[in-house]
N, C-alpha and C positions, 0 to 999 in steps of 0.2 A: 570278251563280251560278244564275240561271235559264236559260230557253231564250234563246239568243243571247248570245254571250260577251263580245265587246268592249264592247258597250253593251246596256242593257236594251231590248228591243223588245216593247212590250206588245201584247196582243191588241186587236183592233178595239174601239172604244168601245161600251159597252153602255148600255142605258137606265139612267137614274139610279135608285139603290136606296139602302136604308138603310145598307148597309155602305159604299157609295161615299161617302156623306155623312160617315160616321164617320171615314173615312180621310183626307178631303180636306185638312185643315189641316196638321198636322205632317208626315204621311207624304209629301204631295206635294212639299213643299219639300226634304226630305231626299233623296227619290228623284231629283230634278233634279240635286242636287249629285253624287250617285253615278253617274248614268247619262249625263248630258249629252245631246248630240244623237246621233242614229243615225249611225254611220260608213258612208259610202258604200262599197259593195263588200264589207261584212262578210257572211259567210254567215248566212242566216237559218234559219227552220224548214223541215223537210221538209214536203212537201205530198202529198196523196193523189191528185194529178193524173196521176202516172205510176206504173205498176205493172209488176212482173215476177213472174209466177206460173209456177211450175215445171210442166213437162209431166208426163204420166203416166209416161213412160219414165224421167224423172229421179227421180220418186218410187220407181219400181221399182228403180232402181240403188241408192238409199239403203237401201231395205228389203233388197236382196240383200246389201249390206255388213253389215247388222245380223245377218242369218241366218248369214252365213259367219263373222262375228267376234262382235260384240256391239253394244249400243246406243251406247256411247260411241264406238266406231270409226265407226259410221254418222254420228254427230254431227260427228266430226272430218272425215269426208268432206264434209259440208255446209260446214263452216267453211272448208276448203281450197278447195273448188270456188267458193263465192261470193266468197271473198277474191281469188282469181285473176281471176274474171270482172269484178269491180267495183274492183279495185285497193285493196282495203280490208283492215284487220285486223279479223277477226270473232271475237266471243266468244259462246259459247252455254252455257247451263246449264239443266238440268231437275232438279227435286227431287221425289221421290215419298215414299211412306210409309217407305221403307227406306234409300234411298241418294241421294247427290248425284252427278249426271252432269255432267261439264264437258268442253268441247272448245274448241279454238282458244286465244285469249288469255284472260287472267283478268278482263278488263273492269275494270281499275283506273283507267280514265279518270274524270274528274269525273262524279258522279251526275246532275248537271243536275236537271231537274224530276222525275225519278223519286223523288227524296227527298221530294217533296211528299206522297207516300202516308203514311209514318209521321208526318210533321209534322201532317197533317190528323187522323190518328187520335188523336195526343197532344192536339191542341187540342180535339177533340170531347170527350175525356175530361175536359177542364177547362172544358167548357161553351161552346165556341165556336159562333158562328152557322153553321147549315148552309148559308146562302147563300154564305158565304166558302169553304166546302168545295166547293160546286158550281163556283164560279169557278176555284178553284185546281186542281181535278182535271179537270173537264170541258173547261175552256178553257185551262188552264195559265196562268192570270192571275197575274202576279208580285206585284202589290201585295196581292192577296187572300192569297197564300201568306205574305208577310211579316207580315201581320196575324195569321195563324194562329200563326206562329212567336212573335210578340210576346205572344200570349195565353198560350202555354206558358211563356215567360220570366217573365211577370208573375205567373202562378198558381203555378208550381213553383220559381221562383228561378233556374233554369239550364236553358234549352231544350236545349243541346247534351247535357248529362248525361241529361236526361229521355228524349230520343229514342234515345240510345245504349243506355240501360237497357231501353227498350221493345223494341228490336230484339234485344238480347242475351238477353232473357227468352224469345225464340222462336228462339234458336240462330243469330242473324244478327249478324255483326260489321260495324261501320261506324266510320270515322274522321270524325266530324262537324267541320265548319268553320262559323264564325259566318256566313260567306258560304256558306250551306248547299248551294247547287248545286255548290260546289267540294269537297264531301265525297267521300270515297272509300268506295264501296259496291260491292264486286265482284259480278259476275254470279251466282256461286254463293250468296253471302249474300243477294242479292236474291231469287233463286228459292226459297231456303229459307224466307224470310219470307213470300213469296207463297203457298207451299204450306200455310202455317199461318194464313193470313189469316182463315179462317173460325173460328179459335180465339181470335182477339184481341178482347178487350173493346172496344166502341165502333167496331169495324171495319165493321159491316154497312153503314152509310151510305156510307162511302168505297168499299166493294166495289161497291155499286150505282152510284155515280157513275162508277166505272171502266168501266162498260158503256155509258155515255152520253157518250162523248167527241165533241167537235164534229167535223163531217164532214171538215174539211180536215186533221185530225190522224189520220184513220183509215187509217194506213199500218201495215205490219208486223202485229204481233199484234192491233192495234185493228181490223184489217180481217177478222179471223177470226170466224166465227159463235160466239157464246156466250162468247168469251174476254173477261175483264175486265182492262184494262191501263191503264198510264200511261206516256207517252213523255217523253223529255228530249233536248235537243240543244244544242250550243254549240261555239264555237271557243275553245280555250284560248289566250289571247294570249301566254302564256309560252313555249309550244313550237309554236304553229301547228297544233295537232291539232284537227280537227273531229270530233266524236263525235255519233252519233245512237243512242239506246238505248231499251229498253222493259223494264218489269217486267210480268208477266202471271200471271193465275190461270186455269187451264183446268179447268172442271168435267168430270169423267168418273166414271162408275160410282158415282154418289151421293157422290162425294168430289171432291178437288181435286188438281191438279198445279201446282207452281210453275215458272214459266219466266222466264228473263231473256236478252235478246239485245242485242248491241252491235256497231256498225260504226264504224270510225275511219279517218281519212285524215290524213296529214301534209301539210297544204296548202302549207307553205313550200317543201318539196322536190319534191313529186310532183303538185301541183295540175294543171299543164298536161299532164303525162304521162298521168295516168289519164283525164282528161277528153277528151284528144285521141283516145283509143282507144274512146270510147263515143259514144252518141248524146245524151248529157246536156250541158246548158249550165252547170251549177253543181253544187257538191258537195252542196248540200241536195237537189237533184233525184235525184242518183245514190244518196244515202243512203236515201231512201224506197224506191227500187226494190230496193236491196240487202236491206233488212229485209223487204220484201214477199217476196222470193225465199226468205229464211231462214224466214220464218213459214209460207209455203206448204209448204215441204219438211218442216218440223218437224211441222206438223199431220198430214200423211200418215204420217210416221214414228211419231209418238206413237200414232195410232189403231191402227197395226199392233202396236206394243209393248204397248199395253193389252190388245189382243185375245189376244196370245200369252203374257201374264203377265209380260213383261219389266218393265212398269211397274205399280205398285199405288198407287191413289189414297189420299191422306190422308182417311180417312172418319170419324175421331173425334179428340178433342182430348186423349186420355189421354197424358200424358208429353210433350206438345208444348211446354209452358212449362218453362224451366229455373229459374224463380224463383217464389217464393210471394209476391213483392212485389205489392201491390195499388196501383191508382192513388192511393188515399188515403195509403198508406204512402209512396209516392213524393213526394207533395205535402208530407207532414210532414217527410220527410228533407230535401227541397230547401229548405223554409222554415227548417229549423234551420241549414243551411249558408249560405243566402243569404236572410235575412229579407226579406219582401215590401217592407218600408219602405225597403230599400236598392236595390230594383230600379227600372228605368226604367219609365215609363208605356208600356203596350203600343202606343200610337200613335206612339212615337218610333222613328226609324231609327238604329242604331248607325253612327256616322260612318265607322268603319273597315271596315264590311262591304263586300264586293265583290258586286255584283249582276250576274249573267249568266244564261245559258240554263239 
């Protein structure tokens, strides 16, 4: 449910730390059962080694479409263009202070590691170690994210319900899965939550971490100046679909815009076909280039839309939350429905959970 689908492929080893020691006993054994060995040939993570940055003339074409029609038509132009160029299904969403803008597909593929953003916020609300957040967000470390999930489960009694409530409180719908990378969090809902991230209690630390992504993951939105983002990627072994996606916050005019982008390929049917028509060797390489292209074109389009007033940043938090529920209320309600004494120790892995990208 994290990055890399058929098996968990962890980030390169880091220096020993307190949270690693805390995880080592129970967590290590259960993760081995769940992930097994890395499967040869399984698509891995996109890398920032190959990029595709749109030319000024392409930016001008996108802006011309917006001026002739509207912003959503220009976004649709980008989705179609990039989809045809890279053999991909593209999903785009931008959310400002007044409206949700959606183009291409709806991005209903697995959320993969983008779901680590609300998990980290919920866990910090419950007193989680910031080192775990750094690892889960900046490096997309899977065992750190599982520890954050377990912290919420242990504290509030039901991690799935807690995170669903957190997102719903800020207008974002999600279908959580205990194998949380397999949750369904569509691009419009991701962008809506991102646009309100500055209004979410305990989100400041996560927001800062999203600007400090490790270099090899700085593709797409993460490669843009000042954008705070989190990527996710994986191959769904049920339908053979590889997806690379990102959630991002773009600061503009003393406020924020929420952005979410996604690119997917059906590797079972079309793998050789789309790769044969490109200079790329593998789907993970072409996915980084595709999202680089999307991000480059969106950056120019958004700048023009803000300048012309087509987009208005979210600059205050009045009315952004749909609920008066506080973290303390959530904990109390969760403990009433699932008393802490009946929950598992946060260091334990649910044996039925599916761990992927």
